[in-house]
C-alpha positions as CSV (number, residue, x, y, z in Angstrom):
1,M,-8.9,-26.4,37.3
2,Q,-7.4,-23.3,35.8
3,S,-7.7,-22.8,32.1
4,E,-4.6,-22.3,30.0
5,L,-5.6,-18.6,29.6
6,E,-5.8,-18.1,33.3
7,Y,-2.4,-19.7,33.7
8,F,-0.9,-16.9,31.6
9,G,-2.9,-14.2,33.5
10,L,-5.5,-13.8,30.8
11,S,-9.2,-14.5,30.7
12,M,-11.8,-15.3,28.1
13,P,-13.6,-12.0,28.4
14,L,-10.4,-10.2,27.3
15,F,-10.7,-11.8,23.9
16,L,-14.4,-11.0,23.7
17,H,-13.7,-7.4,24.5
18,A,-10.9,-7.3,21.9
19,A,-13.2,-8.9,19.3
20,F,-15.9,-6.2,19.9
21,L,-13.4,-3.3,19.7
22,L,-12.0,-4.7,16.4
23,A,-15.4,-5.2,14.9
24,A,-16.5,-1.8,15.9
25,G,-13.3,-0.3,14.5
26,A,-13.9,-2.1,11.2
27,F,-17.3,-0.5,10.7
28,L,-15.8,2.9,11.3
29,L,-13.4,2.5,8.3
30,R,-14.1,3.6,4.8
31,N,-11.4,1.4,3.3
32,I,-13.0,-1.9,2.5
33,L,-9.7,-3.8,2.6
34,W,-8.9,-2.7,6.2
35,L,-12.5,-3.4,7.2
36,R,-12.0,-7.0,6.0
37,I,-8.6,-7.3,7.8
38,L,-10.0,-6.1,11.1
39,T,-13.0,-8.4,10.8
40,I,-10.7,-11.3,10.4
41,A,-8.8,-10.2,13.5
42,A,-12.0,-9.9,15.4
43,N,-13.1,-13.4,14.5
44,F,-9.7,-14.8,15.5
45,C,-10.3,-13.3,19.0
46,L,-13.7,-14.9,19.1
47,I,-12.1,-18.3,18.2
48,F,-9.8,-17.9,21.2
49,G,-12.7,-16.9,23.4
50,A,-14.8,-19.9,22.2
51,Y,-11.9,-22.4,22.6
52,Y,-11.1,-21.3,26.2
53,A,-14.7,-21.1,27.3
54,A,-15.3,-22.2,30.9
55,S,-17.5,-25.1,29.7
56,G,-14.9,-26.2,27.2
57,P,-14.3,-25.5,23.6
58,M,-17.4,-24.4,21.7
59,W,-16.7,-26.1,18.4
60,P,-19.8,-25.1,16.5
61,N,-19.0,-21.4,17.2
62,I,-15.3,-22.0,16.3
63,Y,-16.3,-23.5,12.9
64,Y,-18.7,-20.6,12.3
65,Y,-15.9,-18.0,13.0
66,L,-13.5,-19.9,10.8
67,A,-16.1,-19.8,8.0
68,L,-16.4,-16.0,8.4
69,I,-12.6,-15.7,8.4
70,S,-12.4,-17.7,5.1
71,V,-15.0,-15.5,3.4
72,N,-13.3,-12.3,4.5
73,A,-9.9,-13.6,3.6
74,I,-11.1,-14.4,0.1
75,H,-12.5,-10.9,-0.4
76,A,-9.4,-9.3,1.1
77,G,-7.2,-11.3,-1.3
78,W,-9.4,-10.2,-4.3
79,L,-9.1,-6.6,-3.1
80,I,-5.3,-6.8,-2.9
81,Y,-5.3,-8.4,-6.4
82,E,-7.4,-5.5,-7.7
83,L,-5.1,-3.0,-6.1
84,N,-2.2,-4.6,-8.0
85,L,-4.3,-4.5,-11.2
86,G,-5.0,-0.8,-10.6
87,H,-1.3,0.1,-10.5
88,L,-0.7,2.7,-13.3
89,T,2.4,3.6,-15.1
90,E,3.5,7.3,-14.9
91,L,1.9,8.0,-18.3
92,E,-1.3,6.2,-17.4
93,Q,-1.4,8.1,-14.1
94,K,-1.2,11.3,-16.0
95,V,-4.2,10.4,-18.2
96,Y,-6.1,9.1,-15.2
97,D,-5.6,12.4,-13.3
98,A,-6.6,14.4,-16.3
99,A,-9.7,12.6,-17.6
100,F,-10.7,9.7,-15.3
101,S,-9.9,10.7,-11.7
102,M,-13.4,10.0,-10.3
103,L,-13.5,6.5,-11.9
104,D,-12.4,3.0,-11.0
105,R,-8.6,2.7,-11.5
106,V,-8.8,-1.0,-12.5
107,S,-11.3,-0.4,-15.3
108,V,-9.5,2.8,-16.4
109,R,-6.2,0.8,-16.6
110,K,-7.9,-1.9,-18.8
111,F,-9.5,0.8,-20.9
112,L,-6.2,2.6,-21.5
113,R,-4.3,-0.5,-22.4
114,A,-6.8,-1.2,-25.1
115,G,-5.8,2.0,-26.8
116,Q,-2.8,3.1,-28.9
117,W,-0.4,5.7,-27.6
118,L,0.5,8.2,-30.3
119,T,2.6,11.3,-30.8
120,L,1.1,13.8,-33.3
121,Q,3.0,16.6,-34.9
122,P,1.6,20.2,-35.5
123,G,-1.1,20.1,-38.1
124,D,-1.8,16.4,-37.9
125,V,-5.5,15.8,-38.4
126,M,-7.6,14.4,-35.5
127,A,-11.1,15.1,-36.9
128,R,-12.6,16.7,-40.0
129,D,-15.7,18.9,-40.2
130,G,-18.6,17.0,-41.8
131,L,-16.8,13.6,-41.6
132,I,-17.4,10.8,-39.2
133,A,-14.3,10.3,-37.1
134,D,-12.9,6.8,-37.3
135,R,-11.0,7.2,-34.1
136,I,-11.5,8.7,-30.7
137,F,-8.6,10.4,-28.8
138,V,-7.8,11.5,-25.3
139,I,-5.1,14.2,-25.1
140,V,-2.3,13.3,-22.7
141,D,-0.3,16.5,-23.1
142,G,0.1,19.2,-25.8
143,E,-2.8,21.1,-27.5
144,A,-5.3,20.5,-30.2
145,V,-6.8,23.4,-32.1
146,V,-10.5,23.4,-33.0
147,R,-11.5,25.4,-36.1
148,V,-14.8,26.1,-37.9
149,G,-13.9,27.4,-41.3
150,D,-11.0,29.8,-40.9
151,R,-12.0,30.7,-37.3
152,T,-10.3,29.1,-34.3
153,I,-13.0,28.5,-31.7
154,A,-11.2,26.5,-29.0
155,A,-8.0,24.9,-27.9
156,L,-8.1,21.5,-26.1
157,G,-5.5,20.4,-23.6
158,A,-4.8,17.4,-21.4
159,G,-7.8,15.2,-20.5
160,H,-10.0,16.3,-23.4
161,F,-11.6,14.0,-25.9
162,V,-11.6,14.4,-29.7
163,G,-14.0,12.5,-31.9
164,E,-16.4,11.6,-29.1
165,I,-19.5,12.9,-31.1
166,S,-18.9,10.3,-33.8
167,F,-18.4,7.7,-31.2
168,L,-21.6,8.5,-29.3
169,G,-24.0,8.8,-32.3
170,D,-22.2,8.0,-35.5
171,G,-22.6,11.7,-36.4
172,P,-20.1,13.8,-38.3
173,S,-17.7,16.1,-36.6
174,S,-18.8,19.7,-36.4
175,A,-15.3,21.2,-36.6
176,D,-11.8,20.5,-37.8
177,V,-9.5,19.4,-35.0
178,N,-5.7,19.4,-35.5
179,A,-2.7,19.1,-33.3
180,G,-1.6,22.6,-32.5
181,K,1.9,21.6,-31.4
182,E,3.5,18.2,-30.6
183,L,0.7,16.3,-28.9
184,H,0.7,13.0,-27.0
185,C,-2.6,11.1,-26.9
186,V,-4.3,7.7,-26.5
187,A,-6.4,6.7,-29.5
188,W,-9.0,3.9,-30.0
189,E,-10.5,2.8,-33.3
190,R,-14.2,3.8,-33.0
191,D,-15.9,0.5,-33.9
192,A,-13.5,-1.7,-32.0
193,L,-13.9,0.5,-28.9
194,R,-17.7,0.3,-29.2
195,R,-17.5,-3.5,-29.3
196,L,-15.2,-3.5,-26.3
197,V,-17.4,-1.3,-24.1
198,D,-20.5,-3.1,-25.1
199,R,-19.0,-6.4,-23.8
200,D,-17.8,-5.0,-20.5
201,G,-20.3,-3.1,-18.3
202,K,-17.5,-1.4,-16.2
203,L,-15.7,-0.2,-19.3
204,H,-19.0,1.1,-20.7
205,S,-19.5,3.1,-17.5
206,V,-15.9,4.4,-17.6
207,M,-16.2,5.6,-21.2
208,Y,-19.5,7.3,-21.0
209,A,-18.9,8.9,-17.6
210,A,-15.6,10.4,-18.8
211,I,-17.1,11.6,-22.1
212,G,-20.0,13.1,-20.2
213,A,-17.7,15.0,-17.9
214,D,-15.7,16.3,-20.9
215,L,-18.7,17.4,-22.8
216,S,-19.9,19.3,-19.8
217,A,-16.6,21.0,-19.4
218,K,-16.6,22.0,-23.1
219,L,-20.1,23.3,-22.9
220,A,-19.3,25.4,-19.8
221,A,-16.2,26.8,-21.6
222,H,-18.3,27.6,-24.6
223,N,-21.0,29.4,-22.6
224,L,-18.3,31.4,-20.8
225,S,-16.7,32.5,-24.1
226,V,-20.1,33.5,-25.4
227,A,-20.9,35.5,-22.2
228,E,-17.6,37.3,-22.4
229,A,-18.2,38.1,-26.1
């Protein structure tokens, strides 16, 4: 007796070959969401193959493939949810590109939305030499001027942190930092931010990775200026 598949000119091996190709393709992908989707498609092919087996439906196999589909569907749904969480506004995207581009978008979004968006005018104080900064800033656009005494030693632009030394070790700032011209930034109250990142491992990683990259860039710029001098 012909199977239903044979009636339509198909055969069970066709689905098995398709399942193999889909599974192989899934493991060639770097995008985890598409890996999950192709794995689900491969398991659907295996279900068809098991149902139309020559000896009759292979129900244990079918249940196993359905379980795998369920697991991958749950993970795919979570990944889609995270992608939506990772959607950034135009302003958030600008900060992300400037200071957090190598980090997880979902965690960066959460981190940014815990801050306060500010517009500073020329001369507004961001940090004072010898004082512990009570806030930490990330510059979105504009420029901050760094002075030691009467000497200007640096200008900080988009993506740079201000007040990070006080955040890292409760030490006083080693220079005066003021807005050089109208400046947009994100600011966090130091103690509140420390409590936030201590509670959330991902935010902790985001914060310290971004500060580390910024300090490295500042040190490289300082070494270059010393070499040129």
